C-alpha atoms as an extended CHARMM CRD file, in Angstrom:
* protein
*
       281  EXT
         1         1  MET       CA            157.2950000000      -69.0530000000      190.4600000000  PROA      1               0.0000000000
         2         2  ILE       CA            154.7050000000      -70.1380000000      187.9540000000  PROA      2               0.0000000000
         3         3  GLU       CA            156.4820000000      -71.2900000000      184.5980000000  PROA      3               0.0000000000
         4         4  GLU       CA            153.5310000000      -72.1790000000      182.4970000000  PROA      4               0.0000000000
         5         5  SER       CA            150.3130000000      -70.1370000000      181.6440000000  PROA      5               0.0000000000
         6         6  GLY       CA            148.1530000000      -73.0260000000      182.5890000000  PROA      6               0.0000000000
         7         7  THR       CA            149.4310000000      -73.4070000000      186.3570000000  PROA      7               0.0000000000
         8         8  ILE       CA            147.4920000000      -69.5300000000      186.5880000000  PROA      8               0.0000000000
         9         9  ASP       CA            144.2480000000      -71.9710000000      186.1740000000  PROA      9               0.0000000000
        10        10  GLU       CA            145.3320000000      -74.2430000000      188.8940000000  PROA      10              0.0000000000
        11        11  PHE       CA            146.5500000000      -71.5690000000      191.4460000000  PROA      11              0.0000000000
        12        12  LEU       CA            143.0030000000      -69.7680000000      190.6960000000  PROA      12              0.0000000000
        13        13  ALA       CA            141.3720000000      -72.9860000000      191.3890000000  PROA      13              0.0000000000
        14        14  ARG       CA            142.8170000000      -73.1740000000      194.7810000000  PROA      14              0.0000000000
        15        15  HSD       CA            143.0150000000      -69.5220000000      195.7110000000  PROA      15              0.0000000000
        16        16  ALA       CA            140.5360000000      -67.3620000000      193.9640000000  PROA      16              0.0000000000
        17        17  ALA       CA            138.2850000000      -67.4040000000      197.1840000000  PROA      17              0.0000000000
        18        18  ASP       CA            141.5310000000      -66.3830000000      198.9770000000  PROA      18              0.0000000000
        19        19  VAL       CA            142.0190000000      -63.4300000000      196.6950000000  PROA      19              0.0000000000
        20        20  GLU       CA            138.3960000000      -62.3940000000      197.3940000000  PROA      20              0.0000000000
        21        21  GLU       CA            139.1800000000      -62.6320000000      201.2260000000  PROA      21              0.0000000000
        22        22  ALA       CA            142.3490000000      -60.4580000000      200.6380000000  PROA      22              0.0000000000
        23        23  VAL       CA            140.1580000000      -57.9270000000      198.8270000000  PROA      23              0.0000000000
        24        24  ARG       CA            137.3050000000      -57.5870000000      201.3430000000  PROA      24              0.0000000000
        25        25  LYS       CA            139.9010000000      -57.5780000000      204.3310000000  PROA      25              0.0000000000
        26        26  ALA       CA            141.6120000000      -54.5080000000      202.4850000000  PROA      26              0.0000000000
        27        27  ALA       CA            138.8140000000      -52.6300000000      202.3500000000  PROA      27              0.0000000000
        28        28  ALA       CA            137.3800000000      -53.7770000000      205.8550000000  PROA      28              0.0000000000
        29        29  ALA       CA            140.8440000000      -52.6940000000      207.4070000000  PROA      29              0.0000000000
        30        30  GLU       CA            141.9650000000      -49.7770000000      205.6560000000  PROA      30              0.0000000000
        31        31  ILE       CA            139.0470000000      -48.0530000000      203.3510000000  PROA      31              0.0000000000
        32        32  MET       CA            135.6680000000      -48.1880000000      205.2630000000  PROA      32              0.0000000000
        33        33  PRO       CA            137.2370000000      -47.0980000000      208.6290000000  PROA      33              0.0000000000
        34        34  ARG       CA            138.1270000000      -44.0910000000      206.5900000000  PROA      34              0.0000000000
        35        35  PHE       CA            134.8140000000      -43.6570000000      204.5750000000  PROA      35              0.0000000000
        36        36  ARG       CA            133.1410000000      -40.2930000000      205.5020000000  PROA      36              0.0000000000
        37        37  GLN       CA            135.7760000000      -39.9400000000      208.2190000000  PROA      37              0.0000000000
        38        38  LEU       CA            139.0540000000      -38.5240000000      206.1630000000  PROA      38              0.0000000000
        39        39  ALA       CA            140.8080000000      -35.8400000000      207.9290000000  PROA      39              0.0000000000
        40        40  ALA       CA            142.1080000000      -33.0370000000      205.8060000000  PROA      40              0.0000000000
        41        41  HSD       CA            145.6610000000      -34.2080000000      206.0880000000  PROA      41              0.0000000000
        42        42  GLU       CA            144.6890000000      -37.3140000000      205.0750000000  PROA      42              0.0000000000
        43        43  VAL       CA            143.7510000000      -36.3120000000      201.3220000000  PROA      43              0.0000000000
        44        44  ASP       CA            146.6120000000      -35.1100000000      198.6390000000  PROA      44              0.0000000000
        45        45  GLN       CA            146.5260000000      -34.0830000000      195.1430000000  PROA      45              0.0000000000
        46        46  LYS       CA            148.5810000000      -35.9430000000      192.5970000000  PROA      46              0.0000000000
        47        47  SER       CA            148.1760000000      -34.1600000000      188.9830000000  PROA      47              0.0000000000
        48        48  GLY       CA            145.6350000000      -31.9400000000      189.9740000000  PROA      48              0.0000000000
        49        49  PRO       CA            142.2290000000      -31.0930000000      191.8060000000  PROA      49              0.0000000000
        50        50  HSD       CA            140.5020000000      -34.0080000000      190.2270000000  PROA      50              0.0000000000
        51        51  ASP       CA            143.3340000000      -36.3960000000      190.9340000000  PROA      51              0.0000000000
        52        52  LEU       CA            143.2390000000      -37.1720000000      194.4600000000  PROA      52              0.0000000000
        53        53  VAL       CA            145.0730000000      -39.8160000000      196.7030000000  PROA      53              0.0000000000
        54        54  THR       CA            144.0340000000      -40.5620000000      200.2870000000  PROA      54              0.0000000000
        55        55  ASP       CA            145.6820000000      -42.5340000000      203.2310000000  PROA      55              0.0000000000
        56        56  ALA       CA            143.0820000000      -45.0560000000      202.4270000000  PROA      56              0.0000000000
        57        57  ASP       CA            144.6060000000      -45.5230000000      198.5760000000  PROA      57              0.0000000000
        58        58  ARG       CA            148.0480000000      -45.9900000000      200.1580000000  PROA      58              0.0000000000
        59        59  LYS       CA            147.3150000000      -48.2730000000      202.9100000000  PROA      59              0.0000000000
        60        60  ALA       CA            145.1390000000      -50.4520000000      201.1990000000  PROA      60              0.0000000000
        61        61  GLU       CA            147.4720000000      -50.8640000000      198.1550000000  PROA      61              0.0000000000
        62        62  LEU       CA            150.0670000000      -51.7350000000      200.7710000000  PROA      62              0.0000000000
        63        63  TYR       CA            147.7130000000      -54.4590000000      202.4060000000  PROA      63              0.0000000000
        64        64  LEU       CA            147.1340000000      -55.8630000000      198.9100000000  PROA      64              0.0000000000
        65        65  THR       CA            150.7250000000      -55.9340000000      197.8760000000  PROA      65              0.0000000000
        66        66  GLU       CA            151.6040000000      -58.1060000000      200.7260000000  PROA      66              0.0000000000
        67        67  ALA       CA            148.5710000000      -60.4480000000      200.5110000000  PROA      67              0.0000000000
        68        68  LEU       CA            148.6420000000      -61.0130000000      196.9870000000  PROA      68              0.0000000000
        69        69  GLY       CA            152.4480000000      -61.5460000000      196.7330000000  PROA      69              0.0000000000
        70        70  ALA       CA            152.3570000000      -63.9760000000      199.5400000000  PROA      70              0.0000000000
        71        71  LEU       CA            149.4700000000      -65.7270000000      197.7240000000  PROA      71              0.0000000000
        72        72  LEU       CA            151.3320000000      -66.3270000000      194.3670000000  PROA      72              0.0000000000
        73        73  PRO       CA            155.1860000000      -66.5050000000      195.1020000000  PROA      73              0.0000000000
        74        74  GLY       CA            156.9080000000      -65.1880000000      191.9180000000  PROA      74              0.0000000000
        75        75  SER       CA            154.2510000000      -62.8270000000      191.3770000000  PROA      75              0.0000000000
        76        76  VAL       CA            154.6620000000      -58.6620000000      190.9940000000  PROA      76              0.0000000000
        77        77  VAL       CA            152.1280000000      -56.2070000000      191.9400000000  PROA      77              0.0000000000
        78        78  VAL       CA            151.4020000000      -53.0220000000      189.8030000000  PROA      78              0.0000000000
        79        79  GLY       CA            149.4370000000      -50.6760000000      191.9560000000  PROA      79              0.0000000000
        80        80  GLU       CA            148.2650000000      -47.0910000000      191.2580000000  PROA      80              0.0000000000
        81        81  GLU       CA            150.2020000000      -45.6210000000      194.0400000000  PROA      81              0.0000000000
        82        82  ALA       CA            153.4360000000      -47.6100000000      193.7300000000  PROA      82              0.0000000000
        83        83  VAL       CA            153.5480000000      -46.4340000000      189.8990000000  PROA      83              0.0000000000
        84        84  HSD       CA            152.8260000000      -42.6100000000      191.0260000000  PROA      84              0.0000000000
        85        85  ALA       CA            155.9670000000      -42.8250000000      193.3500000000  PROA      85              0.0000000000
        86        86  ASN       CA            158.2340000000      -44.8090000000      190.8540000000  PROA      86              0.0000000000
        87        87  PRO       CA            156.9840000000      -44.9550000000      187.2970000000  PROA      87              0.0000000000
        88        88  ALA       CA            159.3560000000      -47.5350000000      186.2750000000  PROA      88              0.0000000000
        89        89  THR       CA            157.4200000000      -50.2560000000      188.3750000000  PROA      89              0.0000000000
        90        90  TYR       CA            154.6890000000      -50.3490000000      185.6120000000  PROA      90              0.0000000000
        91        91  GLU       CA            156.8730000000      -51.9960000000      183.4340000000  PROA      91              0.0000000000
        92        92  ALA       CA            156.2230000000      -55.2710000000      185.3790000000  PROA      92              0.0000000000
        93        93  ILE       CA            153.0220000000      -55.5210000000      183.0990000000  PROA      93              0.0000000000
        94        94  ARG       CA            155.1630000000      -56.1370000000      180.0490000000  PROA      94              0.0000000000
        95        95  GLY       CA            157.2590000000      -58.6140000000      181.8960000000  PROA      95              0.0000000000
        96        96  ASP       CA            157.2270000000      -62.7170000000      182.4470000000  PROA      96              0.0000000000
        97        97  ALA       CA            156.0220000000      -62.6440000000      185.8870000000  PROA      97              0.0000000000
        98        98  PRO       CA            152.5160000000      -63.0690000000      186.6050000000  PROA      98              0.0000000000
        99        99  VAL       CA            151.4990000000      -59.4670000000      187.4670000000  PROA      99              0.0000000000
       100       100  TRP       CA            148.5870000000      -58.2820000000      189.9650000000  PROA      100             0.0000000000
       101       101  ILE       CA            147.0240000000      -54.8490000000      188.7550000000  PROA      101             0.0000000000
       102       102  VAL       CA            145.8090000000      -53.3000000000      191.6000000000  PROA      102             0.0000000000
       103       103  ASP       CA            143.6030000000      -49.8710000000      192.0880000000  PROA      103             0.0000000000
       104       104  PRO       CA            142.9970000000      -49.7800000000      195.8780000000  PROA      104             0.0000000000
       105       105  VAL       CA            140.3740000000      -47.2160000000      195.5390000000  PROA      105             0.0000000000
       106       106  ASP       CA            138.8470000000      -46.3140000000      192.0430000000  PROA      106             0.0000000000
       107       107  GLY       CA            136.6010000000      -43.3980000000      192.2590000000  PROA      107             0.0000000000
       108       108  THR       CA            138.7560000000      -41.8360000000      194.8510000000  PROA      108             0.0000000000
       109       109  ARG       CA            137.1220000000      -38.1920000000      194.1140000000  PROA      109             0.0000000000
       110       110  GLN       CA            133.6900000000      -40.1820000000      195.1400000000  PROA      110             0.0000000000
       111       111  PHE       CA            135.3400000000      -41.8090000000      198.3540000000  PROA      111             0.0000000000
       112       112  VAL       CA            136.7020000000      -38.0800000000      199.1910000000  PROA      112             0.0000000000
       113       113  HSD       CA            132.9150000000      -36.7960000000      198.9170000000  PROA      113             0.0000000000
       114       114  GLY       CA            131.3150000000      -39.1010000000      200.9600000000  PROA      114             0.0000000000
       115       115  GLU       CA            129.8370000000      -40.7230000000      198.1340000000  PROA      115             0.0000000000
       116       116  GLU       CA            129.4110000000      -44.9410000000      197.5270000000  PROA      116             0.0000000000
       117       117  GLY       CA            130.4000000000      -45.0500000000      193.9400000000  PROA      117             0.0000000000
       118       118  PHE       CA            134.1790000000      -46.2270000000      194.5740000000  PROA      118             0.0000000000
       119       119  CYS       CA            135.5560000000      -49.6730000000      194.3020000000  PROA      119             0.0000000000
       120       120  THR       CA            138.5560000000      -51.8980000000      194.8970000000  PROA      120             0.0000000000
       121       121  LEU       CA            139.9820000000      -53.2130000000      191.4610000000  PROA      121             0.0000000000
       122       122  VAL       CA            142.5290000000      -56.5010000000      190.9820000000  PROA      122             0.0000000000
       123       123  ALA       CA            143.2500000000      -58.1230000000      188.0800000000  PROA      123             0.0000000000
       124       124  LEU       CA            145.7320000000      -60.9680000000      187.2900000000  PROA      124             0.0000000000
       125       125  ALA       CA            147.3790000000      -61.1080000000      184.0690000000  PROA      125             0.0000000000
       126       126  ARG       CA            150.6120000000      -62.5900000000      182.3510000000  PROA      126             0.0000000000
       127       127  HSD       CA            152.0370000000      -61.5560000000      178.9100000000  PROA      127             0.0000000000
       128       128  GLY       CA            149.3690000000      -59.0970000000      178.5990000000  PROA      128             0.0000000000
       129       129  VAL       CA            146.5010000000      -61.6840000000      178.9000000000  PROA      129             0.0000000000
       130       130  LEU       CA            144.0130000000      -61.1110000000      181.4260000000  PROA      130             0.0000000000
       131       131  HSD       CA            143.0070000000      -64.3340000000      183.6100000000  PROA      131             0.0000000000
       132       132  ALA       CA            141.0700000000      -63.1410000000      186.4020000000  PROA      132             0.0000000000
       133       133  SER       CA            139.4940000000      -59.9450000000      188.0210000000  PROA      133             0.0000000000
       134       134  TRP       CA            137.8300000000      -58.8490000000      191.1650000000  PROA      134             0.0000000000
       135       135  THR       CA            135.8630000000      -55.7910000000      191.3620000000  PROA      135             0.0000000000
       136       136  TYR       CA            134.6540000000      -54.7610000000      195.0100000000  PROA      136             0.0000000000
       137       137  ALA       CA            132.2230000000      -51.9380000000      195.8760000000  PROA      137             0.0000000000
       138       138  PRO       CA            132.6240000000      -52.2520000000      199.7420000000  PROA      138             0.0000000000
       139       139  ALA       CA            130.1200000000      -49.4690000000      200.3220000000  PROA      139             0.0000000000
       140       140  ARG       CA            127.8060000000      -51.3960000000      198.8560000000  PROA      140             0.0000000000
       141       141  ASP       CA            129.2770000000      -54.7510000000      199.5470000000  PROA      141             0.0000000000
       142       142  GLN       CA            129.0350000000      -55.9900000000      195.8710000000  PROA      142             0.0000000000
       143       143  LEU       CA            131.8940000000      -57.8470000000      194.2950000000  PROA      143             0.0000000000
       144       144  ALA       CA            131.6700000000      -59.0680000000      190.6890000000  PROA      144             0.0000000000
       145       145  THR       CA            134.3410000000      -61.4460000000      189.6080000000  PROA      145             0.0000000000
       146       146  ALA       CA            135.5580000000      -62.9430000000      186.3490000000  PROA      146             0.0000000000
       147       147  VAL       CA            137.8210000000      -65.7580000000      185.2240000000  PROA      147             0.0000000000
       148       148  LYS       CA            138.9730000000      -65.6660000000      181.6260000000  PROA      148             0.0000000000
       149       149  GLY       CA            136.7110000000      -68.7890000000      179.9550000000  PROA      149             0.0000000000
       150       150  ARG       CA            134.5540000000      -69.0400000000      182.8200000000  PROA      150             0.0000000000
       151       151  GLY       CA            132.1450000000      -66.1510000000      182.6970000000  PROA      151             0.0000000000
       152       152  ALA       CA            131.5830000000      -63.1480000000      185.0860000000  PROA      152             0.0000000000
       153       153  PHE       CA            129.5850000000      -63.0120000000      188.3660000000  PROA      153             0.0000000000
       154       154  LEU       CA            127.9380000000      -60.2340000000      190.8000000000  PROA      154             0.0000000000
       155       155  ASP       CA            127.7300000000      -61.8620000000      194.1680000000  PROA      155             0.0000000000
       156       156  GLY       CA            127.5380000000      -65.5140000000      192.9200000000  PROA      156             0.0000000000
       157       157  GLU       CA            124.8180000000      -64.7920000000      190.1040000000  PROA      157             0.0000000000
       158       158  ARG       CA            125.9400000000      -65.0160000000      186.2370000000  PROA      158             0.0000000000
       159       159  LEU       CA            126.1660000000      -62.0170000000      184.2760000000  PROA      159             0.0000000000
       160       160  TYR       CA            125.1560000000      -61.4350000000      180.8960000000  PROA      160             0.0000000000
       161       161  ALA       CA            125.1480000000      -58.2940000000      179.4280000000  PROA      161             0.0000000000
       162       162  GLY       CA            123.3560000000      -59.0930000000      176.4000000000  PROA      162             0.0000000000
       163       163  PRO       CA            122.2710000000      -56.5650000000      173.1630000000  PROA      163             0.0000000000
       164       164  PRO       CA            120.8820000000      -52.9170000000      174.1290000000  PROA      164             0.0000000000
       165       165  THR       CA            117.3990000000      -52.4100000000      173.7930000000  PROA      165             0.0000000000
       166       166  PRO       CA            116.1590000000      -51.7130000000      170.2360000000  PROA      166             0.0000000000
       167       167  GLY       CA            115.0650000000      -48.2470000000      169.5340000000  PROA      167             0.0000000000
       168       168  ARG       CA            116.4600000000      -46.8050000000      172.7570000000  PROA      168             0.0000000000
       169       169  ASP       CA            119.7480000000      -44.2180000000      172.9420000000  PROA      169             0.0000000000
       170       170  LEU       CA            122.5920000000      -45.9140000000      173.6240000000  PROA      170             0.0000000000
       171       171  ARG       CA            123.8790000000      -45.1900000000      177.1750000000  PROA      171             0.0000000000
       172       172  VAL       CA            127.7890000000      -44.3780000000      176.7420000000  PROA      172             0.0000000000
       173       173  ALA       CA            129.9920000000      -43.2370000000      179.8890000000  PROA      173             0.0000000000
       174       174  THR       CA            133.0060000000      -40.7670000000      178.6080000000  PROA      174             0.0000000000
       175       175  SER       CA            136.2480000000      -39.5410000000      179.8910000000  PROA      175             0.0000000000
       176       176  HSD       CA            135.8510000000      -36.5260000000      182.1000000000  PROA      176             0.0000000000
       177       177  PRO       CA            136.9800000000      -33.6350000000      179.7160000000  PROA      177             0.0000000000
       178       178  ASP       CA            140.1000000000      -33.1290000000      182.1790000000  PROA      178             0.0000000000
       179       179  TYR       CA            141.4420000000      -36.1840000000      181.1100000000  PROA      179             0.0000000000
       180       180  THR       CA            141.2550000000      -35.8740000000      177.1410000000  PROA      180             0.0000000000
       181       181  THR       CA            143.5270000000      -34.1830000000      174.7220000000  PROA      181             0.0000000000
       182       182  ASP       CA            142.2730000000      -31.9370000000      171.8590000000  PROA      182             0.0000000000
       183       183  ASP       CA            141.9640000000      -34.8560000000      169.4320000000  PROA      183             0.0000000000
       184       184  GLN       CA            140.4080000000      -36.8700000000      171.8420000000  PROA      184             0.0000000000
       185       185  LYS       CA            137.7130000000      -34.2980000000      172.8130000000  PROA      185             0.0000000000
       186       186  ARG       CA            137.0820000000      -34.2680000000      169.1680000000  PROA      186             0.0000000000
       187       187  ALA       CA            136.5150000000      -38.0090000000      168.6980000000  PROA      187             0.0000000000
       188       188  LEU       CA            134.3380000000      -38.0460000000      171.7200000000  PROA      188             0.0000000000
       189       189  LEU       CA            132.0120000000      -35.1370000000      170.1420000000  PROA      189             0.0000000000
       190       190  GLY       CA            131.3660000000      -38.3150000000      167.5140000000  PROA      190             0.0000000000
       191       191  LEU       CA            129.0030000000      -39.4590000000      170.2420000000  PROA      191             0.0000000000
       192       192  ARG       CA            126.7480000000      -36.3950000000      170.5240000000  PROA      192             0.0000000000
       193       193  THR       CA            124.7630000000      -37.9210000000      167.6850000000  PROA      193             0.0000000000
       194       194  GLU       CA            121.0700000000      -38.9980000000      167.4490000000  PROA      194             0.0000000000
       195       195  GLY       CA            120.5360000000      -42.7520000000      168.9880000000  PROA      195             0.0000000000
       196       196  VAL       CA            123.4760000000      -41.8440000000      171.5020000000  PROA      196             0.0000000000
       197       197  ALA       CA            123.1750000000      -40.7190000000      175.2030000000  PROA      197             0.0000000000
       198       198  PRO       CA            126.7030000000      -39.8730000000      176.3770000000  PROA      198             0.0000000000
       199       199  ARG       CA            127.3160000000      -38.7450000000      179.9880000000  PROA      199             0.0000000000
       200       200  PRO       CA            130.6250000000      -38.3060000000      182.2990000000  PROA      200             0.0000000000
       201       201  CYS       CA            131.8420000000      -41.3800000000      183.7240000000  PROA      201             0.0000000000
       202       202  GLY       CA            132.1090000000      -41.9260000000      187.2530000000  PROA      202             0.0000000000
       203       203  SER       CA            134.4090000000      -44.8730000000      188.7440000000  PROA      203             0.0000000000
       204       204  ALA       CA            135.6230000000      -46.5550000000      185.7270000000  PROA      204             0.0000000000
       205       205  GLY       CA            135.4200000000      -49.9880000000      187.5840000000  PROA      205             0.0000000000
       206       206  LEU       CA            131.7860000000      -49.2330000000      188.4610000000  PROA      206             0.0000000000
       207       207  GLU       CA            131.1200000000      -48.2480000000      184.8280000000  PROA      207             0.0000000000
       208       208  TYR       CA            132.3900000000      -51.2190000000      183.4230000000  PROA      208             0.0000000000
       209       209  LEU       CA            130.3800000000      -53.3530000000      185.9920000000  PROA      209             0.0000000000
       210       210  ALA       CA            127.1800000000      -51.5480000000      184.6620000000  PROA      210             0.0000000000
       211       211  VAL       CA            128.0840000000      -52.7280000000      181.1390000000  PROA      211             0.0000000000
       212       212  ALA       CA            128.7200000000      -56.0850000000      182.2590000000  PROA      212             0.0000000000
       213       213  ARG       CA            125.0450000000      -55.8400000000      184.0920000000  PROA      213             0.0000000000
       214       214  GLY       CA            123.5190000000      -54.4530000000      180.9190000000  PROA      214             0.0000000000
       215       215  GLU       CA            122.7340000000      -51.4130000000      182.6560000000  PROA      215             0.0000000000
       216       216  SER       CA            124.8580000000      -49.1750000000      180.5810000000  PROA      216             0.0000000000
       217       217  ASP       CA            125.5850000000      -49.8000000000      176.9460000000  PROA      217             0.0000000000
       218       218  ALA       CA            129.0260000000      -48.7850000000      176.5810000000  PROA      218             0.0000000000
       219       219  THR       CA            132.2710000000      -46.8870000000      177.9410000000  PROA      219             0.0000000000
       220       220  ALA       CA            134.2690000000      -44.3990000000      175.9460000000  PROA      220             0.0000000000
       221       221  PHE       CA            137.6930000000      -43.8830000000      177.6090000000  PROA      221             0.0000000000
       222       222  SER       CA            140.7670000000      -41.9130000000      176.7940000000  PROA      222             0.0000000000
       223       223  TRP       CA            143.4750000000      -43.2840000000      179.0230000000  PROA      223             0.0000000000
       224       224  GLU       CA            145.4460000000      -46.3900000000      179.3880000000  PROA      224             0.0000000000
       225       225  ALA       CA            146.2770000000      -46.9130000000      182.9230000000  PROA      225             0.0000000000
       226       226  ALA       CA            145.6660000000      -50.4890000000      183.5500000000  PROA      226             0.0000000000
       227       227  TRP       CA            144.7150000000      -50.3760000000      187.0230000000  PROA      227             0.0000000000
       228       228  ASP       CA            141.4380000000      -48.7920000000      185.9040000000  PROA      228             0.0000000000
       229       229  HSD       CA            140.7130000000      -51.0860000000      183.0040000000  PROA      229             0.0000000000
       230       230  ALA       CA            142.0850000000      -54.4340000000      183.5080000000  PROA      230             0.0000000000
       231       231  ALA       CA            139.4140000000      -55.8150000000      185.9610000000  PROA      231             0.0000000000
       232       232  GLY       CA            136.4200000000      -54.2370000000      183.7030000000  PROA      232             0.0000000000
       233       233  LEU       CA            137.7780000000      -55.3150000000      180.4880000000  PROA      233             0.0000000000
       234       234  LEU       CA            137.8750000000      -58.8910000000      181.6820000000  PROA      234             0.0000000000
       235       235  LEU       CA            134.2840000000      -58.7330000000      183.4560000000  PROA      235             0.0000000000
       236       236  VAL       CA            132.7810000000      -57.3250000000      180.1690000000  PROA      236             0.0000000000
       237       237  GLU       CA            134.5780000000      -59.7570000000      177.9600000000  PROA      237             0.0000000000
       238       238  GLU       CA            133.0830000000      -62.7500000000      180.2700000000  PROA      238             0.0000000000
       239       239  ALA       CA            129.5670000000      -61.1870000000      180.2810000000  PROA      239             0.0000000000
       240       240  GLY       CA            129.5070000000      -61.3440000000      176.5820000000  PROA      240             0.0000000000
       241       241  GLY       CA            130.7870000000      -57.9040000000      175.8120000000  PROA      241             0.0000000000
       242       242  ALA       CA            133.6120000000      -56.5450000000      173.5450000000  PROA      242             0.0000000000
       243       243  HSD       CA            136.1990000000      -53.9520000000      173.7420000000  PROA      243             0.0000000000
       244       244  LEU       CA            137.7950000000      -51.7570000000      170.7330000000  PROA      244             0.0000000000
       245       245  THR       CA            140.3340000000      -49.2230000000      169.8970000000  PROA      245             0.0000000000
       246       246  LEU       CA            140.0150000000      -46.7920000000      167.1970000000  PROA      246             0.0000000000
       247       247  THR       CA            142.0050000000      -49.0240000000      165.0140000000  PROA      247             0.0000000000
       248       248  GLY       CA            139.4410000000      -51.8150000000      165.4650000000  PROA      248             0.0000000000
       249       249  GLU       CA            141.6040000000      -54.2010000000      167.6570000000  PROA      249             0.0000000000
       250       250  PRO       CA            141.1480000000      -54.9330000000      171.2330000000  PROA      250             0.0000000000
       251       251  PHE       CA            142.4750000000      -52.8400000000      174.0450000000  PROA      251             0.0000000000
       252       252  ARG       CA            145.8230000000      -54.1440000000      175.1800000000  PROA      252             0.0000000000
       253       253  ILE       CA            146.8170000000      -53.7020000000      178.9210000000  PROA      253             0.0000000000
       254       254  THR       CA            150.4290000000      -53.5270000000      178.0630000000  PROA      254             0.0000000000
       255       255  GLY       CA            149.6610000000      -50.2310000000      176.1330000000  PROA      255             0.0000000000
       256       256  GLY       CA            150.2960000000      -48.6810000000      172.6280000000  PROA      256             0.0000000000
       257       257  ASN       CA            146.5380000000      -48.4070000000      171.8680000000  PROA      257             0.0000000000
       258       258  THR       CA            144.7680000000      -45.7780000000      169.6840000000  PROA      258             0.0000000000
       259       259  LEU       CA            142.6430000000      -43.6670000000      171.9880000000  PROA      259             0.0000000000
       260       260  PRO       CA            139.8070000000      -43.4920000000      173.0420000000  PROA      260             0.0000000000
       261       261  PHE       CA            138.4130000000      -46.8580000000      173.1180000000  PROA      261             0.0000000000
       262       262  THR       CA            135.0810000000      -48.4370000000      173.7790000000  PROA      262             0.0000000000
       263       263  ALA       CA            134.0630000000      -51.4270000000      176.0040000000  PROA      263             0.0000000000
       264       264  ALA       CA            130.5930000000      -52.4550000000      175.1840000000  PROA      264             0.0000000000
       265       265  ARG       CA            127.8340000000      -54.7130000000      176.0930000000  PROA      265             0.0000000000
       266       266  ASP       CA            127.9770000000      -56.8390000000      172.5620000000  PROA      266             0.0000000000
       267       267  ALA       CA            130.2360000000      -56.7740000000      169.7820000000  PROA      267             0.0000000000
       268       268  ALA       CA            127.7540000000      -55.0300000000      167.6670000000  PROA      268             0.0000000000
       269       269  THR       CA            127.6010000000      -51.9530000000      170.1190000000  PROA      269             0.0000000000
       270       270  ALA       CA            131.4090000000      -51.7660000000      170.3740000000  PROA      270             0.0000000000
       271       271  ARG       CA            131.8090000000      -51.4680000000      166.5710000000  PROA      271             0.0000000000
       272       272  ARG       CA            129.1520000000      -48.6290000000      166.4430000000  PROA      272             0.0000000000
       273       273  VAL       CA            130.7930000000      -46.6380000000      169.1570000000  PROA      273             0.0000000000
       274       274  ALA       CA            134.1040000000      -47.2640000000      167.8830000000  PROA      274             0.0000000000
       275       275  ALA       CA            133.0420000000      -46.1740000000      164.3280000000  PROA      275             0.0000000000
       276       276  LEU       CA            131.4990000000      -43.0180000000      165.6490000000  PROA      276             0.0000000000
       277       277  LEU       CA            134.5600000000      -42.2050000000      167.5970000000  PROA      277             0.0000000000
       278       278  ALA       CA            136.6360000000      -42.5470000000      164.6800000000  PROA      278             0.0000000000
       279       279  SER       CA            134.5130000000      -40.6950000000      162.5220000000  PROA      279             0.0000000000
       280       280  ALA       CA            135.0180000000      -37.5210000000      164.5800000000  PROA      280             0.0000000000
       281       281  GLY       CA            138.4420000000      -37.8770000000      165.6810000000  PROA      281             0.0000000000
């Protein structure tokens, strides 16, 4: 069991490559063989027609739960499908043990439709602090990684988000209307203004990667589920970006955030988007 936060750095120095290998193997064994090969009985709905789960989600999460737990004894895994089965397991994010936050297939809807815009997300956190993350898009064979204080990388190349291009509309990926309350819908209307070009988001993990790469300027999301955000938030931070809730505070993976919130390629853009959301909310 890790007793000091400093030893997480030691763990990552020794085993970051092993985590990467586990993520790649989970995708190779459980996700990609089912890509564009899903049978009807391998796809189920959870909360509704836009909230899907497949055998790939379930089996990849089981693979990662076993592999990551073995790499770091004393750690716990909070995975999307395990939490769906038993919501109480989410509380481990607020506990003392190091926690792996796992979304086995982020963008399940795209995966089901045979589109490449899905990824596997893994983050390592303790006491609400993100220490490392892995964002793997297996259909594109792209792997983005981040370690707190050590930068963000895509396939080994350093990521710098940088500021948006002056004079160009801000490109902002926003929550799907099906996942927003009336108050959040009103807040998101604040982005429908001159100088901003909002659009519906795809896979949250890949939207964060687009911000970290400087291909997109910001996100505006209205839900808190840590498995969707943890990996990407650290990736954006380590690429030089920032994230803010409507209260002007950074997003907390432990919850209690004022929503919607934004992650952006630089601090000035984060403040601008958060102000627009707050003004309309």
